[in-house]
N, C-alpha and C positions, 0 to 999 in steps of 0.2 A: 583058242577058243573061238567058236563059230558064233557069227552074230543071229540072234532071233530073225525069223522071216518077218520081212515089211507087209505092209497093208494089202500089197498089191502081189504076194506070192500067195501060191497054194501051198498045201503042207508040202507035197510032192516036189516042191521047188519050182514049179513051172509058174511063168507070170500069168496072173488073171488082171482083168479089168476091173476096178471096183463097181462100176457102175452095171455090169454083168451078173452080179450077186444081189440077192434080196436084202434091204436092211434089216438090220438086227433089231429086234425089239428090246425095249430098254424098259428101266423104272418110269422114267418121266411119261412114256406111252401110258403106262398102267394106270399111274396118278391122274393123268388127263382123262381117259376114261371113265375112272371112277367118279371125277368131278363132274364130268358131262352127265354120268348116268344120276348122280346125287340130284344135281338141278333139276333135270327132266322128270325125275321121280316126284320130287317136291312140287313141282309146277301140276303135274297131273293129279297127284293124290290130294293135293289142297283143293283144286278145281273140282275133282270127283267128290270131295267133302260137301263143297258148296251145293253142288247138285242132287246129291243123296239126302243130306242131312240138312240142308239150309246153313251150314258152318259158313263161318266168316263172311257173314252178310249176304249169301248165296241165295237162290231161290227154292231150293227145296226139289223134290220129284215133280210136283205137281206145278210150282211155277216154272221150271223148265219144261214140263210138257206142255204147257200154256205157250210158252215161247216158241216151241217147235210148232205148235198148232198154227200161231200167226204167220210163221215163216213157211207155210204151207206144207208140212209133214203130217201124212197120215199115221195112226198107229202111236200118236207121240207119246202116251203114256209107257207104252212098252219101249220106244226108242229112247225117253229120257233114263229108263232103268239100265238099258244096256249101254248106254253112254257112260252112265255113273258107274257100273260095274267095271266096265273097261278102262276107264281112267284109275280108279282105285286099284284095282286086279293088277293092271298093267304096269301102274306104278310101282305097285310093291314088289312085283317081279323085277322090273328095271332096277329099283333099289338094290336089291340083293344080288342081282346080275344072273336070275334063273330063268331059263328059257327066254334069254335076252332079246334074240332077233323075232321071235313068235310076238313077244310082251309089246316090243317097241314098235311094230307093225301094226298091232292094234291100237296104239297110242298115234301111230301115223294115219291110220284110216280116221279117228275121230277128229284129229286137228285139220285133214284136208276137208273135211267137210265144213268146218267152222270157217276156213278160208273162203269154201265157195260162198256160205251164207253173208260174208263179209266182202265178197270180190266187189261188187258193185260201189262200195263207199270208199276206193282208193286203198292205196298203199299204205300210207303213213298215218298213225293215229293221230286223231285231233283232240281238242278238249271233251268233245261230246262222245268220245267212245269210238267214234267210226274210224276204220282202217284196219287192216288186216295185218300189220307189221309182226306183231308178237306171235300171231299164229303161224306166220311163214317162217320165223324163227325156231318156233317150236317142232315146224314140220322137218326142217333141214336139222336140228337136233335129232329127232326120232329116226329120221332116214340114216343120219351116220351111225347111230347105235346099232339099227339093223344090219348095216353093212360091216360094221367092225366087231360086232360081238361085245360081251361083257368086258372082255381083257382077262388077264391073269387075277385079279381081285375078284373075283366072280365066282357066284357058286357054279356056275356053268360049267367049271372045271371038273366036277364031278360026272358029266355026261359028256361023251367024247365027240357027239354030233354037234354039239353047241360049241365046242371049243375051235371049230374049224369054220371062221366067218365067211370064206372062200366058198364053202358048200352050201350053207344056210342063208347067206346073205341076201344075194339075189332073190332066190325064191320066196324069201319074206318079205322082201320088198314088193315083189308081185303081188304078194297075198294081201299086204296092208293097202295097196293102190286099189286094188281089186274089190275088198272090203268095202272102202270108201265108196267106190263107183256104184257097188251093188245098193248099197245104203241110200244114196242119192236117188237111184233109179227106182229102186221098189219103194223107198220112204215118202219121198217127195211127190206130191201130186201135181 
């Protein structure tokens, strides 16, 4: 009886080096991506509800618009509405894993601008709320989801293009960063 091939043997019996072959996807990676998407979505949907509806002690559209005006943004009412829609809509899409790289790129654009707004206050959050470490972590999470896609536990499985993060990831990352720069340049006075 012949022994089954080892991990370093190819099907043809020729030896192969294990590092020359891509790692196999596994259920742990799917669950990890699902958890990452759920946490990211919860943060953005919650914050979007604060901005849009004043939920959870948030400022509402008028209050957030005033905040943006104080920060030097023109068209602050329009920008407040776009921010809320992006956070809620992008959060819902990321939650379900639908058009995930594009949705996460929108979230990345929003949080890059939040980092810019808090840049001068230092990295670590202090008791007065200054610091951008939370926004930095959210930006990293959004960028990771842009580059990995939604995984196998996502509705993106119905759309072949979005099942290929190696195709959509980098262009969507550039889109998110570009949108952040565009909003900053065009919106900030």
